[in-house]
Structure formats: structure tokens, C-alpha cells
ROTITOR-536860 format. One line per 2 residues: number of its first residue (from 0); their letters; for each residue x, y, z of N, C-alpha, C. Coordinates in nm, 3 decimals. Layout:
N
NUM) A) X Y Z X Y Z X Y Z  ... .
This chain:
210
0) MN) 8.789 -5.451 11.269 8.914 -5.461 11.193 8.972 -5.321 11.173  9.103 -5.305 11.201 9.164 -5.174 11.181 9.192 -5.150 11.034 .
2) EE) 9.239 -5.027 11.003 9.258 -4.989 10.863 9.361 -5.077 10.794  9.471 -5.108 10.864 9.573 -5.192 10.804 9.518 -5.332 10.776 .
4) GA) 9.440 -5.384 10.870 9.380 -5.515 10.851 9.283 -5.516 10.735  9.207 -5.407 10.720 9.112 -5.397 10.609 9.185 -5.397 10.476 .
6) MR) 9.301 -5.328 10.471 9.377 -5.324 10.346 9.432 -5.462 10.312  9.479 -5.534 10.413 9.531 -5.669 10.387 9.417 -5.761 10.343 .
8) DG) 9.299 -5.743 10.403 9.184 -5.822 10.362 9.149 -5.791 10.217  9.163 -5.663 10.178 9.138 -5.626 10.039 9.233 -5.695 9.944 .
10) LE) 9.360 -5.706 9.982 9.457 -5.775 9.897 9.423 -5.923 9.887  9.380 -5.984 9.996 9.342 -6.126 9.991 9.223 -6.145 9.899 .
12) QL) 9.130 -6.051 9.901 9.016 -6.060 9.810 9.062 -6.047 9.665  9.157 -5.956 9.642 9.208 -5.938 9.507 9.280 -6.064 9.461 .
14) KS) 9.356 -6.126 9.550 9.426 -6.250 9.514 9.328 -6.360 9.474  9.208 -6.357 9.532 9.110 -6.462 9.503 9.047 -6.445 9.365 .
16) VM) 9.055 -6.325 9.309 8.993 -6.301 9.177 9.095 -6.266 9.070  9.219 -6.242 9.109 9.324 -6.208 9.013 9.437 -6.308 9.028 .
18) LL) 9.445 -6.402 8.936 9.537 -6.513 8.946 9.663 -6.487 8.864  9.775 -6.537 8.913 9.900 -6.526 8.838 9.892 -6.615 8.715 .
20) LH) 9.924 -6.559 8.600 9.916 -6.636 8.476 10.015 -6.751 8.478  10.137 -6.725 8.525 10.240 -6.828 8.535 10.266 -6.856 8.683 .
22) EE) 10.185 -6.940 8.742 10.195 -6.964 8.885 10.326 -7.031 8.925  10.389 -7.098 8.827 10.514 -7.167 8.860 10.631 -7.070 8.873 .
24) EA) 10.614 -6.948 8.823 10.721 -6.849 8.830 10.707 -6.765 8.957  10.819 -6.722 9.011 10.816 -6.637 9.130 10.768 -6.498 9.092 .
26) AG) 10.665 -6.451 9.158 10.611 -6.317 9.130 10.658 -6.221 9.239  10.618 -6.098 9.223 10.654 -5.997 9.322 10.786 -5.932 9.290 .
28) DT) 10.800 -5.808 9.335 10.923 -5.732 9.315 10.971 -5.678 9.449  11.100 -5.659 9.461 11.161 -5.599 9.579 11.197 -5.455 9.548 .
30) VD) 11.151 -5.364 9.633 11.175 -5.222 9.614 11.236 -5.165 9.741  11.335 -5.080 9.727 11.387 -5.006 9.842 11.293 -4.888 9.862 .
32) WG) 11.191 -4.909 9.945 11.084 -4.811 9.958 11.133 -4.678 10.016  11.227 -4.683 10.106 11.279 -4.560 10.165 11.349 -4.473 10.062 .
34) VA) 11.435 -4.534 9.983 11.506 -4.460 9.878 11.407 -4.409 9.774  11.311 -4.492 9.736 11.212 -4.452 9.636 11.128 -4.334 9.686 .
36) AT) 11.089 -4.338 9.813 11.008 -4.229 9.870 11.088 -4.099 9.870  11.213 -4.106 9.909 11.297 -3.986 9.911 11.313 -3.929 9.771 .
38) EL) 11.335 -4.015 9.675 11.355 -3.971 9.538 11.232 -3.901 9.482  11.113 -3.950 9.519 10.989 -3.893 9.467 10.930 -3.787 9.559 .
40) GV) 10.993 -3.762 9.671 10.948 -3.656 9.760 10.818 -3.685 9.832  10.800 -3.811 9.870 10.679 -3.850 9.944 10.722 -3.916 10.075 .
42) PS) 10.633 -3.919 10.176 10.669 -3.979 10.305 10.688 -4.130 10.297  10.610 -4.195 10.213 10.616 -4.339 10.195 10.521 -4.374 10.080 .
44) FP) 10.478 -4.499 10.074 10.382 -4.543 9.975 10.268 -4.615 10.046  10.149 -4.617 9.987 10.036 -4.683 10.051 10.067 -4.829 10.083 .
46) SD) 10.024 -4.874 10.200 10.056 -5.010 10.243 9.992 -5.115 10.154  9.872 -5.089 10.101 9.809 -5.189 10.014 9.890 -5.204 9.885 .
48) YR) 9.945 -5.093 9.835 10.027 -5.099 9.715 10.157 -5.173 9.741  10.220 -5.146 9.855 10.346 -5.216 9.888 10.322 -5.366 9.898 .
50) DF) 10.210 -5.405 9.959 10.178 -5.548 9.969 10.150 -5.606 9.830  10.085 -5.527 9.745 10.058 -5.573 9.608 10.189 -5.599 9.534 .
52) VT) 10.283 -5.505 9.545 10.411 -5.520 9.476 10.486 -5.643 9.527  10.479 -5.668 9.657 10.543 -5.787 9.714 10.482 -5.915 9.658 .
54) SF) 10.351 -5.915 9.639 10.280 -6.036 9.593 10.282 -6.052 9.441  10.264 -5.942 9.369 10.249 -5.948 9.223 10.364 -5.882 9.147 .
56) GA) 10.411 -5.769 9.196 10.515 -5.695 9.126 10.458 -5.610 9.014  10.548 -5.561 8.928 10.506 -5.484 8.811 10.456 -5.579 8.704 .
58) GS) 10.350 -5.540 8.636 10.297 -5.627 8.532 10.164 -5.577 8.481  10.092 -5.665 8.414 9.965 -5.624 8.355 9.854 -5.720 8.390 .
60) IE) 9.734 -5.665 8.396 9.613 -5.744 8.417 9.547 -5.758 8.281  9.550 -5.880 8.230 9.490 -5.912 8.099 9.540 -5.819 7.988 .
62) DS) 9.663 -5.772 8.000 9.721 -5.682 7.899 9.633 -5.559 7.878  9.562 -5.519 7.985 9.469 -5.407 7.977 9.502 -5.298 8.077 .
64) VY) 9.534 -5.337 8.201 9.576 -5.242 8.304 9.719 -5.278 8.344  9.805 -5.177 8.345 9.948 -5.198 8.371 9.985 -5.133 8.503 .
66) VW) 10.045 -5.211 8.591 10.085 -5.162 8.723 10.236 -5.144 8.724  10.280 -5.026 8.766 10.421 -4.991 8.766 10.478 -5.004 8.908 .
68) VP) 10.610 -4.998 8.916 10.679 -4.998 9.045 10.782 -4.886 9.047  10.819 -4.836 9.164 10.929 -4.739 9.173 11.061 -4.809 9.138 .
70) RP) 11.146 -4.739 9.068 11.278 -4.791 9.034 11.380 -4.682 9.068  11.422 -4.673 9.193 11.514 -4.566 9.233 11.636 -4.558 9.142 .
72) GT) 11.667 -4.436 9.101 11.780 -4.414 9.014 11.746 -4.417 8.867  11.625 -4.464 8.833 11.584 -4.471 8.692 11.441 -4.421 8.678 .
74) TG) 11.414 -4.304 8.736 11.276 -4.255 8.738 11.220 -4.226 8.600  11.305 -4.207 8.501 11.256 -4.180 8.366 11.233 -4.305 8.285 .
76) AP) 11.262 -4.423 8.341 11.247 -4.548 8.267 11.099 -4.581 8.248  11.066 -4.655 8.143 10.926 -4.696 8.122 10.874 -4.778 8.239 .
78) LT) 10.743 -4.772 8.260 10.675 -4.854 8.361 10.727 -4.828 8.501  10.761 -4.703 8.527 10.818 -4.664 8.655 10.729 -4.559 8.722 .
80) VG) 10.697 -4.579 8.848 10.617 -4.482 8.922 10.687 -4.346 8.920  10.610 -4.242 8.892 10.668 -4.109 8.888 10.563 -4.000 8.881 .
82) RL) 10.608 -3.878 8.880 10.520 -3.763 8.870 10.473 -3.744 8.726  10.365 -3.669 8.710 10.325 -3.630 8.575 10.436 -3.545 8.514 .
84) PA) 10.465 -3.562 8.386 10.567 -3.478 8.324 10.523 -3.332 8.323  10.622 -3.242 8.320 10.593 -3.098 8.323 10.501 -3.057 8.209 .
86) SA) 10.517 -3.123 8.094 10.432 -3.089 7.979 10.286 -3.117 8.006  10.259 -3.223 8.083 10.121 -3.257 8.119 10.066 -3.161 8.223 .
88) VG) 10.148 -3.130 8.324 10.104 -3.038 8.430 10.071 -2.901 8.372  10.144 -2.860 8.270 10.122 -2.728 8.211 10.020 -2.725 8.099 .
90) SE) 9.963 -2.841 8.067 9.868 -2.848 7.956 9.726 -2.814 8.001  9.661 -2.726 7.929 9.522 -2.691 7.961 9.430 -2.812 7.943 .
92) SM) 9.461 -2.898 7.847 9.375 -3.014 7.822 9.377 -3.113 7.939  9.482 -3.106 8.023 9.489 -3.195 8.139 9.419 -3.136 8.260 .
94) RV) 9.369 -3.017 8.249 9.303 -2.952 8.362 9.151 -2.961 8.351  9.105 -3.074 8.304 8.962 -3.101 8.292 8.925 -3.203 8.400 .
96) WQ) 8.821 -3.171 8.478 8.784 -3.254 8.591 8.639 -3.298 8.579  8.612 -3.421 8.618 8.475 -3.470 8.629 8.430 -3.443 8.772 .
98) GS) 8.345 -3.347 8.789 8.305 -3.303 8.923 8.341 -3.157 8.940  8.243 -3.077 8.977 8.261 -2.932 8.979 8.363 -2.885 9.081 .
100) EA) 8.382 -2.958 9.191 8.471 -2.911 9.296 8.609 -2.977 9.293  8.625 -3.082 9.214 8.750 -3.158 9.219 8.869 -3.073 9.179 .
102) GS) 8.853 -2.991 9.077 8.964 -2.910 9.029 9.013 -2.810 9.131  8.926 -2.765 9.219 8.967 -2.669 9.321 9.029 -2.737 9.443 .
104) RH) 9.006 -2.868 9.457 9.058 -2.942 9.573 9.190 -3.012 9.545  9.219 -3.040 9.420 9.336 -3.120 9.386 9.425 -3.049 9.286 .
106) RL) 9.556 -3.081 9.294 9.653 -3.021 9.203 9.720 -3.129 9.119  9.747 -3.098 8.994 9.816 -3.193 8.908 9.957 -3.221 8.960 .
108) ED) 10.016 -3.123 9.027 10.150 -3.142 9.083 10.155 -3.251 9.189  10.039 -3.285 9.247 10.034 -3.387 9.351 10.009 -3.527 9.296 .
110) ML) 9.986 -3.537 9.166 9.958 -3.668 9.108 10.085 -3.753 9.101  10.074 -3.876 9.146 10.183 -3.972 9.139 10.131 -4.091 9.058 .
112) VW) 10.190 -4.114 8.943 10.137 -4.215 8.849 10.187 -4.354 8.887  10.093 -4.446 8.910 10.131 -4.584 8.944 10.095 -4.684 8.834 .
114) GQ) 10.033 -4.636 8.727 9.999 -4.728 8.619 9.927 -4.659 8.505  9.884 -4.739 8.410 9.810 -4.687 8.297 9.724 -4.799 8.240 .
116) TS) 9.638 -4.764 8.145 9.555 -4.864 8.079 9.596 -4.872 7.932  9.543 -4.973 7.866 9.572 -4.989 7.723 9.512 -4.876 7.641 .
118) SA) 9.420 -4.800 7.701 9.362 -4.684 7.634 9.435 -4.556 7.668  9.553 -4.569 7.730 9.638 -4.455 7.767 9.577 -4.369 7.878 .
120) DA) 9.488 -4.426 7.960 9.444 -4.358 8.081 9.561 -4.359 8.181  9.575 -4.254 8.257 9.675 -4.248 8.363 9.611 -4.287 8.496 .
122) LC) 9.672 -4.378 8.569 9.625 -4.422 8.700 9.719 -4.364 8.804  9.664 -4.281 8.893 9.748 -4.203 8.985 9.696 -4.210 9.127 .
124) WV) 9.780 -4.164 9.218 9.735 -4.125 9.351 9.738 -3.973 9.358  9.647 -3.916 9.436 9.661 -3.775 9.474 9.746 -3.776 9.600 .
126) AS) 9.876 -3.759 9.581 9.973 -3.780 9.689 9.997 -3.653 9.768  9.891 -3.601 9.830 9.902 -3.475 9.904 9.894 -3.494 10.055 .
128) DL) 9.832 -3.601 10.101 9.820 -3.627 10.245 9.951 -3.681 10.300  9.983 -3.647 10.423 10.106 -3.697 10.486 10.100 -3.847 10.512 .
130) DP) 9.979 -3.902 10.519 9.961 -4.045 10.537 9.926 -4.107 10.401  10.018 -4.182 10.339 9.991 -4.239 10.206 9.869 -4.329 10.201 .
132) DN) 9.831 -4.387 10.314 9.712 -4.473 10.313 9.584 -4.392 10.292  9.594 -4.261 10.298 9.478 -4.175 10.272 9.476 -4.122 10.129 .
134) WP) 9.574 -4.160 10.047 9.576 -4.110 9.911 9.463 -4.173 9.829  9.376 -4.092 9.770 9.275 -4.148 9.680 9.335 -4.177 9.543 .
136) VA) 9.268 -4.261 9.467 9.309 -4.290 9.330 9.243 -4.188 9.236  9.323 -4.134 9.146 9.272 -4.042 9.044 9.301 -4.101 8.907 .
138) VW) 9.203 -4.095 8.818 9.218 -4.150 8.684 9.201 -4.040 8.582  9.299 -4.030 8.494 9.282 -3.943 8.377 9.222 -4.030 8.267 .
140) ER) 9.092 -4.014 8.243 9.024 -4.092 8.140 9.044 -4.021 8.006  9.133 -4.075 7.928 9.166 -4.011 7.801 9.044 -3.998 7.711 .
142) QG) 8.955 -4.097 7.718 8.835 -4.095 7.634 8.708 -4.068 7.715  8.727 -4.028 7.840 8.609 -4.017 7.925 8.585 -3.882 7.988 .
144) GG) 8.657 -3.779 7.946 8.623 -3.647 7.995 8.711 -3.591 8.104  8.833 -3.641 8.120 8.924 -3.580 8.216 8.940 -3.659 8.344 .
146) WQ) 8.979 -3.587 8.449 9.013 -3.649 8.577 8.889 -3.688 8.657  8.898 -3.805 8.717 8.796 -3.848 8.813 8.869 -3.900 8.936 .
148) VH) 8.834 -3.849 9.053 8.899 -3.891 9.178 8.807 -3.989 9.251  8.863 -4.104 9.289 8.788 -4.209 9.358 8.845 -4.222 9.499 .
150) DV) 8.762 -4.214 9.598 8.806 -4.215 9.737 8.831 -4.358 9.784  8.922 -4.427 9.715 8.961 -4.564 9.748 9.111 -4.577 9.725 .
152) GM) 9.171 -4.681 9.782 9.310 -4.710 9.755 9.326 -4.789 9.627  9.451 -4.819 9.593 9.481 -4.885 9.467 9.419 -5.025 9.458 .
154) VE) 9.432 -5.106 9.565 9.377 -5.240 9.563 9.225 -5.238 9.555  9.163 -5.150 9.633 9.017 -5.140 9.628 8.971 -5.092 9.492 .
156) FL) 9.049 -5.005 9.429 9.016 -4.959 9.295 9.015 -5.076 9.196  9.117 -5.159 9.201 9.123 -5.274 9.110 9.009 -5.371 9.137 .
158) LG) 8.979 -5.395 9.265 8.866 -5.481 9.300 8.735 -5.424 9.245  8.717 -5.292 9.262 8.595 -5.228 9.214 8.581 -5.236 9.063 .
160) LL) 8.694 -5.229 8.993 8.691 -5.242 8.847 8.649 -5.382 8.806  8.711 -5.483 8.867 8.681 -5.622 8.831 8.539 -5.663 8.872 .
162) RG) 8.494 -5.613 8.986 8.362 -5.652 9.036 8.250 -5.562 8.986  8.288 -5.447 8.933 8.185 -5.355 8.883 8.111 -5.282 8.991 .
164) TF) 8.180 -5.244 9.099 8.113 -5.179 9.211 8.109 -5.027 9.200  8.176 -4.970 9.099 8.164 -4.827 9.075 8.033 -4.800 9.000 .
166) PT) 7.981 -4.678 9.009 7.858 -4.647 8.935 7.873 -4.669 8.784  7.990 -4.636 8.730 8.022 -4.661 8.590 8.167 -4.708 8.584 .
168) CP) 8.206 -4.762 8.471 8.344 -4.808 8.455 8.438 -4.690 8.475  8.538 -4.701 8.563 8.624 -4.588 8.596 8.738 -4.564 8.497 .
170) VS) 8.750 -4.645 8.392 8.854 -4.626 8.292 8.790 -4.631 8.153  8.865 -4.583 8.054 8.810 -4.575 7.918 8.788 -4.712 7.855 .
172) DE) 8.878 -4.806 7.884 8.870 -4.941 7.828 8.790 -5.030 7.922  8.680 -5.089 7.874 8.593 -5.169 7.958 8.628 -5.319 7.958 .
174) TL) 8.748 -5.353 7.913 8.788 -5.494 7.906 8.775 -5.565 8.040  8.809 -5.497 8.150 8.808 -5.560 8.282 8.683 -5.527 8.363 .
176) WR) 8.595 -5.449 8.308 8.478 -5.406 8.382 8.384 -5.523 8.408  8.363 -5.553 8.536 8.271 -5.658 8.581 8.308 -5.797 8.531 .
178) VR) 8.437 -5.824 8.507 8.475 -5.957 8.460 8.480 -6.058 8.574  8.486 -6.009 8.700 8.486 -6.093 8.819 8.619 -6.163 8.846 .
180) SA) 8.689 -6.205 8.743 8.821 -6.264 8.763 8.910 -6.229 8.645  9.040 -6.228 8.670 9.135 -6.189 8.565 9.270 -6.251 8.594 .
182) RF) 9.358 -6.242 8.494 9.493 -6.295 8.508 9.593 -6.180 8.517  9.698 -6.203 8.596 9.805 -6.105 8.610 9.934 -6.166 8.559 .
184) LN) 10.007 -6.089 8.477 10.133 -6.134 8.421 10.244 -6.039 8.463  10.339 -6.089 8.541 10.454 -6.009 8.580 10.539 -5.979 8.457 .
186) FR) 10.592 -5.856 8.449 10.667 -5.817 8.330 10.791 -5.904 8.308  10.851 -5.955 8.416 10.967 -6.042 8.398 10.926 -6.170 8.324 .
188) DE) 10.811 -6.227 8.363 10.762 -6.347 8.297 10.725 -6.318 8.151  10.669 -6.200 8.128 10.634 -6.163 7.991 10.760 -6.155 7.904 .
190) ER) 10.862 -6.088 7.954 10.987 -6.076 7.877 11.051 -6.212 7.856  11.046 -6.299 7.957 11.105 -6.432 7.945 11.035 -6.512 7.836 .
192) SL) 10.903 -6.504 7.832 10.827 -6.577 7.730 10.855 -6.523 7.591  10.855 -6.392 7.579 10.880 -6.331 7.448 11.020 -6.364 7.397 .
194) DA) 11.118 -6.363 7.488 11.254 -6.399 7.449 11.262 -6.543 7.399  11.174 -6.629 7.452 11.171 -6.769 7.411 11.083 -6.790 7.288 .
196) GV) 11.027 -6.680 7.236 10.943 -6.691 7.117 10.804 -6.744 7.143  10.754 -6.721 7.265 10.622 -6.772 7.304 10.532 -6.656 7.345 .
198) DP) 10.407 -6.658 7.299 10.310 -6.559 7.343 10.279 -6.588 7.490  10.308 -6.494 7.581 10.290 -6.523 7.724 10.146 -6.541 7.765 .
200) WT) 10.052 -6.491 7.686 9.911 -6.500 7.723 9.845 -6.627 7.671  9.892 -6.677 7.557 9.829 -6.795 7.497 9.917 -6.919 7.505 .
202) GR) 10.050 -6.900 7.525 10.141 -7.014 7.525 10.177 -7.062 7.386  10.129 -6.993 7.283 10.157 -7.034 7.146 10.290 -6.978 7.097 .
204) RL) 10.350 -7.051 7.006 10.473 -7.007 6.944 10.447 -6.883 6.859  10.536 -6.787 6.868 10.526 -6.666 6.789 10.597 -6.685 6.656 .
206) NR) 10.535 -6.633 6.552 10.603 -6.626 6.424 10.717 -6.527 6.437  10.834 -6.561 6.390 10.949 -6.473 6.408 10.932 -6.338 6.339 .
208) FD) 10.833 -6.332 6.248 10.809 -6.205 6.179 10.700 -6.124 6.246  10.639 -6.176 6.355 10.533 -6.102 6.427 10.591 -5.979 6.495 .
């Protein structure tokens, strides 16, 4: 199996363990990838991530891990793929690495944030290779001692989190660690439910004062 086939197989595996919470609603988002890549100064985006966005879109896994999408023209909007802010790049506290050689091999300027966790961990790619499919995932563990770089793509990272195949949990919040299966909620469906006064995760009516 070639690399592209392996990535698609990874997405199929993820689909088997990560189910859409509202299956009756259309999931997935459409992104102008060319415009988004130009705006962010990258050659393209990883193919596994593009397939993920087509299938699932922007949203959250069990309200614990949040996956963002590029939004050309609104790079400063919430839940939007983008670079680390200048304040973070210039912060000494952000220059802490797990692994003695990682800090010398990677630059904060190359981090491209594709998501976050409920514990405020940053989920990024090290977007330095000309081939986006070679970008490893880097996690800023807010409660875990700084940056950790994982030599896997975004889909494989999520699979590893759910299946527990990393040596230790790769994020500060262990809600999804080794759960084997989880639910995904697209942000559009979440907003639609909240607007209707319904908790999107439980289906229960919300108190108007909540």
C-alpha cells in the first residue's frame, strides 16, 4: 500500500471508532485549499487532514479535542487554523521541549495550529517540510511540560489517542485516552442544537438560564 492509500486506510479506521453524534445531519466542511495555503504560506495541507475535513469538518470529539479548519479571509476568527501568535513565539515559557534534541530541530515559527484540547493544549503541525504529508504533529502540553513532537499525521495521532498506542497520553486531558470509541460533533450541528435550546451532547432541553 502506498503512502496515500495508508492515509486513507487510517481515516477509514478512524471512522470506525469515531462516530458522528448527529448522523442525520450532513457533516464535513468545504475549504478552498489553494487560497487557504497561500494565505498561510504553506504549499498545501496534509492529505489525511483534508480527507478528515471533507468527512467530519470542524468540530469536537467528546467536547474534549477540538479540530479547526482554515477559513480564508478570517484567519483571526476562533477555531481557525493558523500560526502561533507572535506573543507565544516570543515567550520563553513556550520554548520548553520534551526531548533534548527537539528544540534544536524545530522552530515555533513553523508551528501551524489545527486544534486544541479542553485543557488548552495546542495541537499543531511542524509545517517545515515541502511535502505536507511529512509534517509531524506537535503538542504543547499546557500541563505536561512543554512541546512534544510525534512522528505521525493528524489522523494517526487521533487514532493513537483513542486506542492508547502512544507510550503515555499525548495530551494533558486524559478524557479520550484509550476510550476505543468516541463521538464527533460538527460545530454547525452544535450551534443548531444550542440555538434550539437543546444540549447537543445529551439531547436534553437547556434551562434558559444555563
